[in-house]
Backbone as CSV, one residue per row, in Angstrom:
resi,resn,N_x,N_y,N_z,CA_x,CA_y,CA_z,C_x,C_y,C_z
1,UNK,60.201,-50.886,-34.770,59.949,-49.662,-35.488,60.481,-48.507,-34.666
2,UNK,61.183,-47.661,-35.338,61.681,-46.446,-34.682,61.487,-45.298,-35.659
3,UNK,60.794,-44.263,-35.206,60.692,-43.055,-36.014,61.311,-41.917,-35.224
4,UNK,62.003,-41.051,-35.939,62.630,-39.892,-35.327,62.236,-38.673,-36.154
5,UNK,61.593,-37.720,-35.512,61.220,-36.465,-36.155,61.908,-35.341,-35.400
6,UNK,62.426,-34.373,-36.155,63.153,-33.258,-35.540,62.665,-31.943,-36.122
7,UNK,62.756,-30.903,-35.287,62.434,-29.561,-35.755,63.185,-28.547,-34.901
8,UNK,63.495,-27.431,-35.502,64.031,-26.294,-34.754,62.882,-25.335,-34.502
9,UNK,62.709,-24.922,-33.267,61.688,-23.948,-32.903,62.393,-22.648,-32.545
10,UNK,62.045,-21.596,-33.235,62.633,-20.277,-32.975,61.916,-19.654,-31.784
11,UNK,62.080,-20.302,-30.647,61.445,-19.878,-29.398,62.314,-20.366,-28.251
12,UNK,62.256,-19.673,-27.112,63.055,-20.120,-25.967,62.617,-21.500,-25.474
13,UNK,63.560,-22.209,-24.870,63.292,-23.543,-24.344,62.056,-23.560,-23.448
14,UNK,61.925,-22.601,-22.557,60.813,-22.607,-21.603,59.462,-22.599,-22.323
15,UNK,59.350,-21.791,-23.378,58.088,-21.705,-24.119,57.811,-23.007,-24.879
16,UNK,58.831,-23.555,-25.519,58.663,-24.802,-26.270,58.330,-25.957,-25.327
17,UNK,59.000,-26.017,-24.180,58.761,-27.092,-23.216,57.351,-26.992,-22.638
18,UNK,56.911,-25.796,-22.344,55.554,-25.595,-21.821,54.513,-26.100,-22.834
19,UNK,54.713,-25.788,-24.115,53.773,-26.245,-25.146,53.806,-27.764,-25.297
20,UNK,54.984,-28.365,-25.184,55.097,-29.817,-25.282,54.389,-30.514,-24.121
21,UNK,54.448,-29.910,-22.938,53.816,-30.497,-21.751,52.309,-30.276,-21.699
22,UNK,51.842,-29.166,-22.241,50.439,-28.760,-22.096,49.583,-29.409,-23.176
23,UNK,49.521,-30.736,-23.144,48.847,-31.497,-24.201,47.350,-31.208,-24.288
24,UNK,46.748,-30.801,-23.191,45.311,-30.512,-23.236,44.993,-29.320,-24.136
25,UNK,45.982,-28.475,-24.427,45.782,-27.328,-25.321,46.012,-27.670,-26.792
26,UNK,46.539,-28.856,-27.069,46.869,-29.187,-28.449,45.694,-29.090,-29.419
27,UNK,44.489,-29.549,-29.064,43.387,-29.420,-30.033,43.069,-27.964,-30.400
28,UNK,43.354,-27.024,-29.515,43.135,-25.606,-29.838,44.219,-25.080,-30.780
29,UNK,45.375,-25.726,-30.797,46.498,-25.286,-31.624,46.636,-26.082,-32.920
30,UNK,46.215,-27.332,-32.886,46.488,-28.267,-33.976,45.186,-28.854,-34.502
31,UNK,44.829,-28.535,-35.723,43.543,-28.989,-36.254,43.476,-30.505,-36.452
32,UNK,44.616,-31.194,-36.511,44.562,-32.648,-36.688,44.313,-33.386,-35.366
33,UNK,44.327,-32.687,-34.248,43.988,-33.323,-32.969,42.495,-33.209,-32.718
34,UNK,41.838,-34.350,-32.536,40.392,-34.371,-32.284,40.102,-34.045,-30.822
35,UNK,40.851,-34.654,-29.905,40.721,-34.342,-28.490,41.939,-34.862,-27.736
36,UNK,42.124,-34.266,-26.554,43.112,-34.733,-25.585,42.448,-34.601,-24.226
37,UNK,42.418,-35.709,-23.480,41.785,-35.715,-22.152,42.758,-36.290,-21.132
38,UNK,42.932,-35.572,-20.046,43.749,-36.073,-18.954,42.839,-36.967,-18.113
39,UNK,43.068,-38.269,-18.154,42.238,-39.232,-17.436,42.631,-39.342,-15.974
40,UNK,43.918,-39.124,-15.710,44.434,-39.191,-14.340,45.591,-38.214,-14.233
41,UNK,45.489,-37.279,-13.305,46.565,-36.303,-13.110,47.529,-36.807,-12.043
42,UNK,48.800,-36.644,-12.328,49.858,-36.975,-11.389,50.771,-35.772,-11.278
43,UNK,51.626,-35.776,-10.282,52.498,-34.621,-10.039,53.305,-34.230,-11.279
44,UNK,53.861,-35.188,-11.969,54.676,-34.901,-13.152,54.134,-35.611,-14.384
45,UNK,52.830,-35.455,-14.618,52.234,-36.066,-15.797,50.877,-36.644,-15.497
46,UNK,50.681,-37.895,-15.911,49.403,-38.546,-15.690,49.101,-39.527,-16.803
47,UNK,47.830,-39.875,-16.895,47.354,-40.754,-17.955,46.519,-39.894,-18.886
48,UNK,46.883,-39.908,-20.166,46.258,-39.011,-21.131,45.708,-39.803,-22.312
49,UNK,44.488,-39.457,-22.699,43.852,-40.037,-23.878,43.962,-39.021,-25.010
50,UNK,44.425,-39.476,-26.160,44.603,-38.583,-27.305,43.929,-39.184,-28.527
51,UNK,43.406,-38.306,-29.365,42.820,-38.740,-30.634,43.177,-37.706,-31.687
52,UNK,43.582,-38.201,-32.838,44.000,-37.304,-33.919,43.491,-37.846,-35.247
53,UNK,43.497,-36.969,-36.229,43.227,-37.356,-37.609,44.561,-37.537,-38.313
54,UNK,44.657,-38.552,-39.156,45.802,-38.681,-40.063,45.249,-38.448,-41.455
55,UNK,45.494,-37.237,-42.005,44.948,-36.948,-43.321,45.662,-37.713,-44.436
56,UNK,44.870,-38.218,-45.361,45.348,-38.819,-46.604,44.581,-38.122,-47.719
57,UNK,45.139,-37.025,-48.198,44.419,-36.230,-49.192,43.133,-35.707,-48.585
58,UNK,41.996,-35.959,-49.242,40.718,-35.452,-48.721,40.127,-36.299,-47.593
59,UNK,40.754,-37.428,-47.285,40.208,-38.356,-46.280,41.007,-38.237,-44.987
60,UNK,40.285,-38.103,-43.864,40.906,-38.091,-42.543,40.667,-39.429,-41.865
61,UNK,41.746,-40.127,-41.528,41.650,-41.414,-40.848,41.772,-41.177,-39.349
62,UNK,40.796,-41.654,-38.546,40.848,-41.402,-37.098,41.841,-42.318,-36.395
63,UNK,42.602,-41.748,-35.462,43.510,-42.521,-34.613,43.201,-42.197,-33.159
64,UNK,43.585,-43.112,-32.260,43.277,-42.951,-30.836,44.270,-43.782,-30.038
65,UNK,44.669,-43.258,-28.860,45.555,-43.998,-27.963,45.476,-43.404,-26.566
66,UNK,45.931,-44.180,-25.588,46.037,-43.731,-24.195,47.483,-43.975,-23.760
67,UNK,48.061,-42.959,-23.113,49.465,-43.038,-22.694,49.638,-42.627,-21.243
68,UNK,50.635,-43.215,-20.624,51.137,-42.691,-19.359,52.166,-41.637,-19.723
69,UNK,51.966,-40.437,-19.220,52.824,-39.301,-19.537,53.668,-38.964,-18.307
70,UNK,54.980,-38.758,-18.547,55.880,-38.384,-17.460,56.736,-37.207,-17.907
71,UNK,56.691,-36.139,-17.145,57.448,-34.932,-17.448,58.744,-34.949,-16.644
72,UNK,59.868,-34.808,-17.339,61.182,-34.748,-16.701,61.719,-33.331,-16.907
73,UNK,61.464,-32.477,-15.929,61.868,-31.074,-16.044,63.383,-30.900,-16.064
74,UNK,64.099,-31.725,-15.322,65.559,-31.617,-15.288,66.177,-31.891,-16.660
75,UNK,65.637,-32.865,-17.371,66.182,-33.236,-18.682,65.461,-32.538,-19.835
76,UNK,64.488,-31.694,-19.541,63.653,-31.052,-20.559,63.124,-32.093,-21.538
77,UNK,62.429,-33.085,-20.985,61.891,-34.173,-21.804,60.481,-34.521,-21.325
78,UNK,59.681,-34.988,-22.261,58.347,-35.502,-21.946,58.303,-36.928,-22.484
79,UNK,58.007,-37.879,-21.597,57.980,-39.303,-21.942,56.547,-39.806,-21.960
80,UNK,56.291,-40.720,-22.877,54.987,-41.393,-22.956,55.221,-42.884,-23.115
81,UNK,54.332,-43.653,-22.516,54.263,-45.097,-22.777,52.820,-45.377,-23.126
82,UNK,52.585,-45.784,-24.373,51.219,-46.083,-24.805,50.728,-47.326,-24.072
83,UNK,49.569,-47.221,-23.438,49.032,-48.330,-22.647,47.729,-48.888,-23.210
84,UNK,47.086,-48.160,-24.119,45.870,-48.647,-24.776,45.862,-48.179,-26.223
85,UNK,45.171,-48.926,-27.047,45.114,-48.632,-28.467,46.034,-49.572,-29.223
86,UNK,46.020,-49.486,-30.541,46.831,-50.378,-31.370,48.319,-50.232,-31.074
87,UNK,48.730,-49.069,-30.590,50.151,-48.812,-30.323,50.561,-49.081,-28.877
88,UNK,49.769,-49.859,-28.138,50.126,-50.192,-26.752,51.539,-50.762,-26.713
89,UNK,52.327,-50.275,-25.765,53.717,-50.688,-25.623,54.708,-49.724,-26.253
90,UNK,54.225,-48.781,-27.037,55.127,-47.824,-27.683,55.718,-46.883,-26.641
91,UNK,57.019,-46.609,-26.778,57.722,-45.646,-25.941,57.981,-44.402,-26.786
92,UNK,57.664,-43.250,-26.235,57.804,-41.981,-26.952,58.531,-41.000,-26.050
93,UNK,59.416,-40.208,-26.634,60.059,-39.151,-25.860,60.221,-37.906,-26.720
94,UNK,59.821,-36.780,-26.136,60.109,-35.454,-26.671,61.367,-34.990,-25.948
95,UNK,62.431,-34.687,-26.690,63.662,-34.184,-26.108,63.872,-32.766,-26.617
96,UNK,64.033,-31.833,-25.701,64.216,-30.430,-26.064,65.601,-29.975,-25.637
97,UNK,66.258,-29.259,-26.539,67.621,-28.804,-26.300,67.731,-27.328,-26.670
98,UNK,68.141,-26.476,-25.702,68.326,-25.068,-26.064,69.532,-24.915,-26.987
99,UNK,69.366,-24.091,-28.012,70.438,-23.779,-28.949,70.358,-22.288,-29.265
100,UNK,71.408,-21.763,-29.882,71.362,-20.368,-30.306,70.166,-20.183,-31.230
101,UNK,69.361,-19.208,-30.934,68.217,-18.914,-31.783,66.983,-19.733,-31.490
102,UNK,66.975,-20.488,-30.386,65.756,-21.217,-30.057,65.970,-22.550,-29.394
103,UNK,65.177,-23.536,-29.841,65.148,-24.858,-29.220,65.085,-25.916,-30.307
104,UNK,65.933,-26.922,-30.208,65.838,-28.076,-31.091,65.010,-29.141,-30.381
105,UNK,64.049,-29.688,-31.092,63.161,-30.696,-30.525,63.283,-31.970,-31.347
106,UNK,63.487,-33.078,-30.650,63.537,-34.403,-31.272,62.419,-35.234,-30.662
107,UNK,61.640,-35.860,-31.504,60.519,-36.698,-31.077,60.791,-38.120,-31.566
108,UNK,60.991,-39.041,-30.607,61.364,-40.416,-30.927,60.239,-41.356,-30.500
109,UNK,59.852,-42.254,-31.414,58.874,-43.309,-31.139,59.574,-44.651,-31.319
110,UNK,59.544,-45.516,-30.298,60.100,-46.875,-30.368,58.996,-47.869,-30.056
111,UNK,58.904,-48.919,-30.902,57.805,-49.885,-30.723,58.110,-51.150,-31.496
112,UNK,57.792,-52.277,-30.917,58.007,-53.551,-31.607,56.821,-53.945,-32.472
113,UNK,55.768,-53.150,-32.457,54.609,-53.414,-33.311,53.481,-54.097,-32.567
114,UNK,52.329,-54.185,-33.239,51.186,-54.854,-32.610,51.452,-56.352,-32.499
115,UNK,50.760,-57.001,-31.621,50.972,-58.428,-31.380,50.310,-59.320,-32.401
116,UNK,50.382,-58.952,-33.647,49.795,-59.768,-34.712,50.815,-60.805,-35.165
117,UNK,50.461,-62.071,-35.138,51.405,-63.101,-35.577,51.871,-62.846,-37.014
118,UNK,53.130,-63.040,-37.245,53.806,-62.954,-38.537,53.915,-61.547,-39.121
119,UNK,52.897,-60.720,-38.989,52.923,-59.431,-39.688,53.018,-58.217,-38.776
120,UNK,52.976,-58.405,-37.460,52.963,-57.269,-36.538,54.141,-56.329,-36.715
121,UNK,55.338,-56.868,-36.729,56.542,-56.034,-36.866,56.598,-55.376,-38.250
122,UNK,56.256,-56.132,-39.281,56.263,-55.577,-40.639,55.226,-54.471,-40.776
123,UNK,54.049,-54.659,-40.185,53.014,-53.611,-40.236,53.519,-52.341,-39.569
124,UNK,54.222,-52.487,-38.449,54.764,-51.321,-37.744,55.850,-50.640,-38.569
125,UNK,56.771,-51.432,-39.114,57.906,-50.872,-39.857,57.509,-50.263,-41.194
126,UNK,56.558,-50.869,-41.886,56.243,-50.468,-43.257,55.035,-49.545,-43.382
127,UNK,54.091,-49.633,-42.419,52.848,-48.859,-42.558,52.615,-47.941,-41.358
128,UNK,52.493,-48.512,-40.182,52.093,-47.724,-39.012,53.133,-46.654,-38.687
129,UNK,54.402,-47.022,-38.676,55.459,-46.048,-38.370,55.568,-44.933,-39.382
130,UNK,55.867,-45.267,-40.645,56.081,-44.190,-41.617,54.818,-43.435,-42.010
131,UNK,53.687,-44.114,-42.105,52.473,-43.434,-42.575,51.677,-42.773,-41.461
132,UNK,51.569,-43.439,-40.310,50.737,-42.903,-39.236,51.558,-42.153,-38.194
133,UNK,52.532,-42.819,-37.575,53.303,-42.190,-36.499,54.030,-40.951,-37.029
134,UNK,54.835,-41.128,-38.083,55.552,-39.983,-38.651,54.574,-38.940,-39.191
135,UNK,53.508,-39.380,-39.821,52.530,-38.442,-40.377,51.909,-37.537,-39.338
136,UNK,51.600,-38.072,-38.177,51.002,-37.275,-37.099,52.091,-36.500,-36.355
137,UNK,53.208,-37.153,-36.040,54.278,-36.502,-35.267,54.850,-35.293,-35.998
138,UNK,55.090,-35.415,-37.284,55.657,-34.288,-38.032,54.691,-33.110,-38.067
139,UNK,53.398,-33.371,-38.186,52.399,-32.297,-38.157,52.325,-31.662,-36.768
140,UNK,52.436,-32.494,-35.741,52.383,-31.978,-34.372,53.580,-31.066,-34.103
141,UNK,54.771,-31.506,-34.449,55.958,-30.674,-34.232,55.863,-29.362,-35.007
142,UNK,55.451,-29.421,-36.258,55.350,-28.202,-37.070,54.319,-27.248,-36.485
143,UNK,53.201,-27.777,-36.034,52.161,-26.929,-35.459,52.560,-26.315,-34.132
144,UNK,53.200,-27.092,-33.278,53.684,-26.553,-32.001,54.737,-25.486,-32.273
145,UNK,55.613,-25.726,-33.245,56.629,-24.724,-33.592,55.958,-23.419,-34.006
146,UNK,54.964,-23.482,-34.876,54.289,-22.256,-35.309,53.625,-21.543,-34.141
147,UNK,53.053,-22.319,-33.228,52.374,-21.711,-32.080,53.371,-21.001,-31.157
148,UNK,54.494,-21.645,-30.842,55.444,-21.025,-29.914,56.250,-19.924,-30.566
149,UNK,56.359,-19.952,-31.880,57.064,-18.900,-32.599,56.159,-17.683,-32.857
150,UNK,54.865,-17.858,-32.578,53.927,-16.769,-32.770,53.549,-16.524,-34.210
151,UNK,53.714,-17.550,-35.073,53.399,-17.375,-36.486,52.024,-17.893,-36.855
152,UNK,51.224,-18.234,-35.884,49.880,-18.711,-36.166,49.314,-19.430,-34.978
153,UNK,48.046,-19.211,-34.694,47.449,-19.834,-33.519,47.008,-21.264,-33.807
154,UNK,46.168,-21.483,-34.790,45.682,-22.822,-35.107,46.293,-23.252,-36.422
155,UNK,46.761,-24.472,-36.446,47.506,-24.964,-37.587,46.733,-26.082,-38.258
156,UNK,46.582,-25.997,-39.557,45.924,-27.066,-40.303,46.831,-28.274,-40.381
157,UNK,46.227,-29.453,-40.371,47.022,-30.673,-40.411,46.931,-31.331,-41.707
């Protein structure tokens, strides 16, 4: 399973990169994030626990995962490797690129799926990726964009 979400942020690279790295502030900016906790701090990242809602109309489905987070300042990228939760083994990267008028952000999720015999890969490709991963990632990018562009502090998910 591979999902790719992209957005243009009408904000300087430094501001967009700071918001992408400062995951502990996401629940204050993004209403679909239930919590973010830094379990272990490291010089360029750490181990972070995240929980979000995936809205389906009036129903919010709870999601949760733990990732090793690595910040690459030289490449303007934030990397995650999910280590706990249903998405354990998933590789994620936020790639930020300065462009005229702001910053282009690409968010890539790569994962072979849960270790369920026969259906793990299909569940990832047909349900988890498009409905959950893309559903949360697209809301996160849109909300971070609004926050760094100054068009709203807290964003509904």
